[in-house]
N, C-alpha and C positions, 0 to 999 in steps of 0.2 A: 807327694805320692809315695816316695821311697820311705819316708818316715812312717807313714800309716801302715805300709805293708810290713815293716820290720817290727812294729810295736806289738808286744804280747797281747794287749787288748786294743783292738782296732777302734780308735776314737770315732770313726765315721758311723759305726754301729750305734753308738750311744747318742750321737747327734741326730741321726735320721730315723731311729726306730724307738718308739715309745715302749713297746714290749721289752726291748733289750734293756732299757733303763730300769724298768720295774724289776726285771729278773736280776740285774746287777745289784740293786739295793737289797733284794731278798737274799742273794748269795753272800753279800758282805755281812749281813746280819747273822746268817747261819754260821759263817766262818768265825765271827767274833765269839759266838756261843761255844762253838767247837774248840776254839783256842783256849778260852777260859776253863772249860771242863777238862781239857787235856792237861793243862798246867796244874790244876787242883788235884787231878787224879795222880799225877806224878809225885806231887809233894805229900799227899796223904798216904799213898802207897809206900813211899820211901820211909816215912816215919813209922808206919805200921810194921813194915818188914824189919826195920832196925830194932824196934822195941821187941818184936817177936824173937829176934836172934839173941839179943843181949839180956833180956829179962825173962827168965824161965817162968816167973810167977804170972806173966801176962799171957801165957799160952793156954788160954781157955776161952770159951765162948762168951763169958761175961765181959772180959776185958776187950775181946776182939769184936763184940757185937756192934758197938757204935762206929768204929772205923769201917767195918764191912758195910754197914748201912749207908754211910756217907759215900763210900766207893760205889755202891750199887746205884745210889741216886745220881751221882755224877755220870756214871756210864749210861744210865737211862736218858739223862739230859743230852749227852753227846750223841747217842744213837738216834734220839728224836730229831735233833737238829740235822743230822746227816740224812735221816729219812725224809724230812721236809725238803732238803736241798735236792735229793735225788728225785723225789716225786714231782717237784716243780721244774726240774731241769728240762724234761721232755715237753712239758707244757710251754715253758718259756721258749724253747727252740722252735716249737710249732708256731707260736705267735710271731716270732721274729721272721721265720721263713715266709709265713703268709704275708707279713707286712712288706718285706722286700719284694715278694712276688707282685703284690698290689702296686707298689711304687714303680717297679720296672714295667709292668703292663700298662699302667697309666701313662708313663713317660713315652713308651712305645706308641701308644694310641694317639699321642699328640705330635709324634714325629712326622717329618716330611716323608712321604712314601719312598722317594728316591734315596733319601739318607738311610731309611730303615733297611732297605735291601742290602746295604753293605754290612749290616750287623745281624743278619738273619740267623746265620749258623751259630754265632756266639749266644744270641738271645735264646735260641731253641735249646741249646745244651744247658744253659744256666737255669732256665725255667722248668725244664723237664726233669733234670737230674742233679745239676751242679749244687744248687742251694740246699738240697737234702743232706749234703756232706757237712752242713753247719751243725747238725745234731751232735756229733762227737765233740765239736768245739764247745757247745754250751753244756753238754752233759758231763764232760770230762776235763777238757783243757782249761776252761774258765775257772771252775772251782779249784783246780790245781794251782793256777796262777795266783788266785786270791789267797789260797792257803800258804803258798810260798811267801807272799807279801805280808801275811799276818802272823802265821804260826812260827815260821823260821826266825825272824828277828826277836819275837817275844820269848821263844824258848832259849835262844842264844843269850838274851839279856838275863834271864833267870839263872842260866849256867854261870854267867860272868859274876853275878852277885854271890852265887854259892861257892865257886872255885875259879879263881882267875887263871890258873894254869890250864885247866881244861878249856876255858874260853879262848886262850891264846891258840891252842890247837885248832879250835873251831874256826877262828879268824884266818888261820893259815891255810886250812884245807877247804873251807867252804867255797872260796872263789873258783876252785878248780872245776866244780860242777857247772856253774854258769858259763865258764870259758869254753868247756867242751860242748855245752848245749848250744852256744852261739855258733861254733864251728860246724856242728852237726846240723843245726837249724838252717844255716845258709845253704848247705848242700841239699837238704831236704826241701827247702822252699823252692829252689830252682827246679828240683825234680818234680815237685807238685805242680808248679806252673807249667812245666813242659808237659806233664801228664794231662793237665786240663786242656792245653792247646791241642795236644795230639788227639784227645777224646773229641774235641770240637771238630777237628778235621775229619776224623773217622765217622762221626755222626753225620756230618754233611755228605760225605762220600756214600755212606750206606743209604741215606735218604734218596740221594740222586740215583743210586743203582736200583733201589726198590721202585722209584717212580718210572724208571726206564725199562723195567722187566717186561711189561706187555709188548713194547716195541722189539726188545731183544728176543723175546720168545717168538714173535711173528717172523723174525729174521733167522731163527734157529741158532741164536748165539747165547743161550742161557748158561753155557759152561763158563763163559768169561766172567760174569758177575759173581758166580759161586766161587770161582778161584780167587777173585779179588777180595771177597768178603772173608774168605779163609785167611788170606794174607793179612788183612786188617786186624782180624781177631788175634792172630799170632803176635803181631807187633804190639797190640794193646796188652796182651798177657805178659810179654817180656817187660814192658814198662812198669806194670804193677809189681811184678816179682822183684825188679831192681829196687823199687821203693821199699818194699817189705824187707829186703836184705839189709838196706841201710838202717831201717828201723830196728831190727833185731840186734845188729852189731852195736849201734849207739846205745841201746838199752843195756847191753852187757857192759860197755865201758862205764856208763854212769853208775851202775850197780857196784862195780868193782871199786870205783873211787869212793863211794859212800861207805862201803863195807870197810875198806882200809882206814878211812878217817875215824869211824866209830871204834875200830880196833886200837888205833893209837890212843884215843881217849881212855879206853878200857885198860890198856897196859899201864898208862901213866897213873891212873887211879889205883890199880892193883898194887903197883910198887910202893906207892905212898901209904896205902893201907897196911902193907906188910911192915913198914918201918914206923908206923904210928904217926905219920904226918898229916893224916886226914881222918875225920870221923866217919863212921859208917853211914849215918843219915845223909850227910852231904854227898858221899860217894854214890849211894843208891839214887839220890835225886838226879845227879849228873848223868849216871848210866841210863836211867829211864828216859831222860829228856834228850840225850844225845841223838838217838835215832829220829826223834821228832824234828830235829834241826835239819837233817839231811833228807828225810822222806818226802816232804813237799816238793823239793827241787827235783828229786828223782821222779816223782809223779808227773811233774811238768814235762820232763824229758820223755817219759813214756807216752803221755797223752798228746805230745806235740805232733807226732807223726799221724795219729788218727784224725787230728784237727787240721792238718796242713791242707788237705784237699778242700775243706770247707772255707778256710781263709783265702785260698786261691780263688775259689768261686765267688766269695764275697768281694774280693778285690776286682775281679772281672765284672761283677754286677755294678759296682760303684763306678768303674771306668765307663761302662755302657751308659749308666745314668748321667754321668757328667758329659760324655761325648754327645749323646743324643740331645740333652738339654741345651748344650752349647750350639748345636746345629739347628735346633728347632726354632723356627720363627713364630711369632705370635699368630694364633689362628686368625685368619682373615675375616671370619664371620663371628663377631663378638659384640655387636652393638645392641640397641634396644628397639630399633624401628621394625615394625612388622612389614614383611615383603608383600607386594601386590600379588594377586592370584596368577596373572599371566604377564610377567614382566618381560621387557625386551632386555636381553643380556648383551652387554658390550665388552669386548676385549680390546682395550686401548693400548696397543703397542706393548703387550706384556712380554717379559723375558724372564726365564727361570734358569739359574745356573745348574750345570751338571759337572761331571768330573773333568771335562775337557773344553768347556766353553758355556754355551747357552742352548737350551732346547726346551721350549721353543724360543725363537729369537724375534722380538718385535712383531708379535702376532697381533694383527688387528682384524676384528670380525664383529659383525652385528648379527645376533641370533634372535630372530623374531618368533613370537608365538604363532601357531598355525602353519608353520613351515618346517620342512625337513632340511636341516643343515648338516653338511658332511665336512668333517675335517680330514684332509688327506695329506700325504707326504711320505717321504721315504722312512724306512725303519730308523728309529732313534732320533727323529726330528722333534719329538716332544708332543705328539698327539694326545697320548694318555695323560701327560702332565697338564696339558691344557684343560682336560676334563677335571683333573684334580683342582686346578685353579678356580674353575667355575663352582665346584662344591665348597671351596674354602679350605680344603685339606692342604693345599700348597699355596704359599704366598709369593707372588712375583716380586723379584727384586727391583724390577723396573716396570712401569706401566700400571694400569688399574683394571680391575674387573668391576663393572657397574651393572646394577639392576635398575632399569628405568632411571638412570643417571645418579643413582645412590651407590656409594661404595659399599662393598660387602662388609667392611669393618664396622659399618654403622647399622647393619641389619642383624636382628636377633638370630643367633646361630641355630638353635633348635627349630625355630619357625622356618628358616630357610631349608634346613635339611629335611623337614617334614614335607616339603614340596617336591623333592627330587627322588625320582626312581633311577637307580644307578645299576648298570650292568658292567662290572669291570672286565678287563681282559682275562683275568683269571678269577672267575666267580667262586665264592665259597659255598661248599656243601658240607654239612656236618653230619655225623652219624645220627641216624634217627629215621623217622618215616618221611615219605614224600610230602605229606601234609605239613609236618613240622618245618621242613625246609621251605615250603611255600609261604608259611606264615612268619618267617624269620623277620621280615621288615614291618610287620604289623598286620592289622585286620585286612581282609581281602574284600574288595567291593563286588566283583563279578568273576568268580573263579572259573566258571564254565566257559565264559566268553574268552578269558585269557588263555585257558588251555586250548581252545579251538584256534585262536589267533596264532599261537606259538606252535601249533600242530602236535602238542604234547598229549592231547586227548587220545590219539591213536595208540600211544605207548601205554597210557593208563589202562586202556580197555584190554590190553593183552596181559596185564598183571593180575595174578590171582587175588591179591589183597588190595588192588586199586591204589588209592592214595595212602592207604595204611601200610604199603610195602616199605620195609625197612632197608635203608641204604647204609653202606659202610663209609669209612673215612673218605672224603673227597668225592662222594657219589658212587663209590664202588657198588656194582650191581647194574649200572646203566652204561651204555656206550657213550663216547665223547659227544656225539650228536644229540643223544637223549639228555645228557647233562646240560648241554647248551640250551636246548628247548625248555627244560625245567627252569633254568635260571631266567630265561626270557619270559616265561609265563609268570614267574614270581614278580618281575618288574611290572609287567602289564596289569597284573591283578591288583596292585596297590592303587592304580588309577591316579598317579601323581601328575600334576600339570607340567612338570619338567622331566623329560626322559633323557638321560645321558647313557649312551650305549657304546661300549668300546668293542669293536669287531663283533657285532651281535650275530652275524651269520657264519661265524667260524664253525667248522666241522659239520655244516649243514649241506645237504645235497641241493641240487638246483631247484626242484619243485618246492621243497620246504623253505629255502631261502626266499623264493619269490613270494610265498604266502606270508612269511614273517615280515618282509619289507612292505607288502601291501597293507598288513595290519598296522604297521608303524605310520604309513602314509595316512591311513584312515584316522588314526589318533591325532595326527597333526591337523588334518582338516577339521577335526572337532575342536580345535583351539589349543592343543597341547604344543609345548615347545620340545621338539625332537632333535637331538644332536647325536650324530653317528660318527664314529671313527672307522674309516675303511678306505680301501683302494681298489676293491674289485669292481668290475664294470657294472653289475646289477646294483650295487650300493650307490655308485655315482649316478646311475640313471634314475634312481628314486629321489635324488636330491633336488630341492628347490634352489639351494645356494651351496656353493662349494668354496671352501677356503683352504689354501695350501699352507701347511705348517712347515717352517724351515728352521734349521738349527744353524748355529755359528760356532765353530770349534776353534781351538787355539791356532791351528795352522792357517786360519783365514784372517787372523788379526793383523 
């Protein structure tokens, strides 16, 4: 891990991202063309200037036409290669960012829900903002690194062939720039990593504060989050300014070293020209190429700071990918057998590990179609995890989940999921219309009946645009109870044979809760398999069978 983090070009990018490999090959090709054009320009320009200075007869357009035409052609070629590189740098960066986003989202989608909760803040920061910092890496830093790897040694070799004394000065002074770059880079890398971690924490705290503002407003405590947000913004600003200060100071140091090194070469050449120990053409060639030796390294130093945040974000993304992939168990529902329409679901002593033991622990239950089954137990016992195991999102480490005696690993995943209507403890509502949120899980069979059963029809009737009313993020525009009824209506409208509902009557008043439970009982009597998670008396009263979910923590071993 350390080796990847400190490498100028992170090898994990090229191994895992096809757009990154294509962009790397294009950039190398452009740098080769730029290097060849730069060396030829230096040689042709030196010969032309030397001839112009030493031969008065050559000072006319006839003699200078051909060299000038060659120089113009070489400059056009170099400018074209640089233009292609710049043009495709943004496209390459966009492709790599999209590819990493897709990989991270795909990995997250396959992760165990409980494991994913531990990485929520980091994943949110990286997916919403962090990876965008890779643009300076691809647009500036990567071309600079390749230029230093190609242009610098090639120009130094040409100088050595032309004048060995100047090459000795180059060899003596050139390592100073990488040494200072490494020292500065170590400091900047730690600052960038610290800034990303701080940004992740700040993002999580701000999201929590925003989510709690309605409650705080109801309690008259809105001044507290505003003061805290101001403090977080001040801390973030100080962190950014500290990083910028290091960037400016390091750029000045690198510029000074490069300038003094070129000056030493120029003084040596000037003294030898005065005493006749060096010809003018060679002197001009070395003088023109000397800045090209140091400039790519200075450019790396300049671009390093703008790319540091992107590298830190990429490191964090790869850490998340590796960590989630290591934690993720194979999806339990991945076979080829089609499930029966109304299966009997058996939980055979299933246990799922959590941070301090197992939750649930050795849960055994038989869930029959046509009945309402309630899973109850204390908070943290693993009731929601048991529903995840039934869907196949979580794989028990011990025990089996069976459908009519067939393990879920033998059943076709998509077919199984198509039979399940799931209402999680925290249902998702996306920005859009109410109708769009209702149709999120697919076509609706009987929307009007579902709206009536969930009691959400009374809410729709009061809205001016009805089902076309637009909602904000998380269902903003509706109360908590209305959001719960909307999500319940969404599940009921899909008319799935298996209904898994986690605290379905949360945020509902007594009359609405009774109506919703009656609708669920009616669905069960029609043959549906209804599984509820709850502990309230009305929920338990509606149950045909009740199973108590228990956890086993480390203190009990």
